[in-house]
N, C-alpha and C positions, 0 to 999 in steps of 0.2 A: 647692548648685548655683546658678550665676549665673542671674539672672532674664533671660528673653528680652526683648530691646528691644521697645518698643511702636512701632507704626507711626503716624506723623502724616502725614495727607494734607491737601492744600488743594483747594478747589473749582476752582483753576486748574491742577491737575495736578502740582504739586510734592509729592514724598514724601520724608520723612526719618525717621530713627529717634531715639527718645529712650531713653537709657540710664538705669538706676536712679540716682536722686539728681539727675538733671538737671532744670533748668527747661525749659519749652517754648522759651523764648528761647535758652538755651544750646544746646539740641539743634539749633535752626535755624541758629545760628552755626557749630556744628561741622560741619553739613552743607554749609556755604558757600552756603546760601540763607537769609540772615538775615531774620527779621522786623524791620521798622524799629524802631529803639530808640535810647536815649541813656543814661539814668541808671542802669538796672539796679536801681532801688530803688522802683519803683511811684509815682514822683512826676511824671515827664514825660508819661506816658500815650501815648507814641509807639508802644509795643508792643501796642496794643489789637487783639484779634482776636475773632472770633465762633465759638463752638462750635456746629457743625451736628449732629454725632453724637459720642457718647462722654462720658466723665466725667473730671473733673480734681479735684485737691486744691489748696486755697488755703493757702499757708503764710505770707503777709504781707498786710497790709491793701491793698485796691485803691482807687484814687482814681476810682471810677465812680459814676455817678448811678443811682438806683433803676430808671429806664427802661432804661439800658444793661444793668444786671444782668438785668432781666426778659427782655431780647431775646437773652440768651446771651453778652454781651460779657464778656471776661476780659482781664487783662494777662498777656502771655506770660512776663514776668519774675517774676510772683507765683504761678504755677501750675505744677504738674507733672501729667502725664497719668496716670490710673489705669486706662485702657483705650486701645485704639486709638482715634484721633480723626480726625474730619473737621472742618476749620476753614476759615473765610473769613478770609483774611489779605491780600487784594489780590494784586498781582503781585510775587512774590518773585524777585529777580534774583540770579544767581550772583555772589558776591563772595568774593574770597580774603582774608578778614579774619583778622588775627593772633589766635591762640587766647588766651583768658583764662587767666592763670596766677597762682598765689599764690607770692610769693618774698619773702625778707627783703631789706632795704635798709638802708644806713647813711647818716646825715646827714654829707655830706662838707664842706659849706660853707653858711653863712647870711650873706647880704649884705643889709644894709639900704639900700633905695633911697630911702626917706623914713621919717618917723615912722609911716606907715600902711602901708607896702608893703615886703615883703622878697622876695628871690630865694633859693630853697633848691635846693642841688644834692644829689642823692641818688645814692650809689654802689650799683650792682647787683653781685651776685656774678659772678665771672668765668665760672662754669659756667652762669649763667642764659641761657636762650634767649628773651630778651625782645625782641619787635619790636612797634612800634606804627606806626600811620598818622598823618600830620599832622592835628591836630584832635581826637585821641582823649584820653581822660582815664583816670586811675588812682585807685583808692580807697586811701587811706593810713590805717593804723591804728597808733597809738602804743602804748607799753608799758602805758598805763592803760586800753586798750581803746577809746579815743575814735577815731572813724572819720570821714573826710571825703573827698569827691571833689575832685580837682584836675586841671585840664587841663595837659598837658605843653607846654612852650614851644618845644621843638625838633622838627624834622620826623622825626628818628630819634635813638636813643641816641647820645651823643657819648662815645666812649672808655669805654663802660660806665657812663655817667652820664645821668640825666635831670634836667631843671630845672623847677620849678614856681614860679609867682608867688602870693604869699599876701598878702591885704589884712587889716588888723586890723578885727575886729568885736567890739565890747564884750561882747556876750552869747554869743559863740561859745567853747565849751570848747576846741576844737582851736586856735582863734585864740589863746586864752590860752596854750596850750602853746607855740606857735611864738614868740610875742612876749615871754614871761616866763621860760621855763625850758628851752626846747629848746637843745641844745648839739651841737657837732661830735662825732661818734662815737655818737650815739644810734641805737639799732636800732629799725627800724619794719617793718611788714609791708605789702606792696603786693599789690593784686588788680587785674588788668587785663591788657591795655588794654580800654576800653569806648568805645562811641559810634560814630556814623557821620557826624559833622558834615562832615568833609572828603572823603568818599568820592568825590565827583564833581569834585573840584578840577581833575583832569587834562583835563577837557572844555573848560576855559575858557583863553583867552589873556590876558585882562586883568581879573581880578576885582577888585572894590572891597571893602575891609575896613573895618568900623565896629564899634568896641568900647566897652563901658561898664566902667570901673573894671577889676577883675581879669579881665573878659571879653577882655582883650587877649591872654591867654596862648595860647589855641588859634589865634588869628589870627596871632600871631608865627610859630607853627609852619607854618601854611598859607602865609604870605607867603614863608617861607624855602623852601618846596617848589615855588614857581612863580617865573617871571621877571617880577616887577612892580616893578622898581627905580624906574621913573618915576612910580609911583602912590603917593601918601601913604596911610598908615594913619590913620584918624580915630579918636581916642581921647577919649571924653567922661567927665568926672568925675575926671580926673587933673590933678595940679599940674605946673607947668613943671619943677620939680626931678625929679619922677618920670620925665618924658619924657626929660630929658637923661640921667639915670642908667640908665634902661632902654635907651636908644639906645646907650649905651657898652658894654652887656653883650651886645648882639646884633649879629653881624657885618652890616655894610651897612645898619644901621638908625640912621642919624644923626638928629639932631633935625629936620633938614629933611624927613625922610621920615615924620614924624608930625605930624599936625595936632591940636592939643589944644584942648578946650573944657571949661569949668569944670563944666557940668552938662548936663542934657537938657531944659531949659526950652524954651518955644516960641521965645524969643529965640535960644538956642543952636541949635535946630533950623534956624531961618531962616539964621543965620550959617553953619552947616555946609553947607546947601544952596547958599548963594551962593559958598562956597569951592569946593565940588565943581564947580560950573559954571565958575567962574573959573580954577581951577588944574588941572583935569583935562579930558582930552578925553573928554567923556561919550559921544560917539558910538562910541568904541572900547571902552567898558566893556561886558562881556558877562555879568556876574553880580555878585551882591552877597552877601557873607558877613557876618552880624551876630551878635555874642554879647553878652548882657547879661541883666538882670532882665526879668521878664515885662512890667512897666510900660514899660521902655525899648524892648523889642521892639514893643510896641503903638504907640508914638509913631514909631519908625523906619519901621514898615510904612506908616503914614499918610503920612510924607514921601516914601517911595519910590513911592507911587501917583501922585505929581505928575510932570509933565514935567521933565527929560528921562529919568527913571528908570522911567517906567511901562512894564510889560511885561517887565522884566528878571527872570531867575530869581533868587529870593531864598532863601538858605539860612540858617537861624537855629539858634542853640543858646541855651537858657535856662539860667542857673545859679540854683541854689536858694540864697537868702541864708542865711548862717550863723545858726543859732539856738543855744539852750543845749544843745549836743551836741558 
């Protein structure tokens, strides 16, 4: 006999069901009232909620402080309910988020944009009902069981294909796979889509995009989903060759539409601010989207507190640097 779904209620009146085997996060997504989230792997901490009543089971480590644990905080992606629950999760807004699926995929093409950056095209099965929102990411697992999250570069699948940008990391096992022995025809497993980075993009008329290194991938998708042809994409930590080659791969993204800076030192930050003011109509910018490492986001947020950017809505996505996995 199938187990009866558990009832998850929030202190703000939203109620949804958790099926057997679901995480709290996946149950909220299935209900179309998703808990804020990004990585699905207990690293970004965005899905933190507080249990007011009921019990849960933890099946992966949580990145929480002793104080947070003592106050009943949990990560919705790392827990499943073992009883009906009452949780504090803020205001959950109805969102028609594409469902997470597990599907096979085949490496269709690998194009080297530089010695450090490649563009991979993955072919999805013709029968797959895979849909994603601009800015979302997918988990890729190869035949050796190595798994890594990658943001998709396109606003929607193109003719049954998705594209991901991959930068070389010397200590990354998945990076080693892509740069040393990955080949056309390799079979992979995809899990996704995940993330809510671009869910509010339709609210804005002229968002500004700032990326660090491979953080450009979700911003390419977001830029393609809105009409921002007159506003350059700012890319820090990329070489001119990468800018040219990436621009040639994405429709409407010529080199003139990308402003490139070598790093995110204070000198580069000041140069970018000067370029922003000089080459963009800052008065018409109505939001900022930033993707990069935690250190990069910290510096960008400091810059955006200055005039003329102070007060703009800022949406951020942090990528987890590759490690030995």
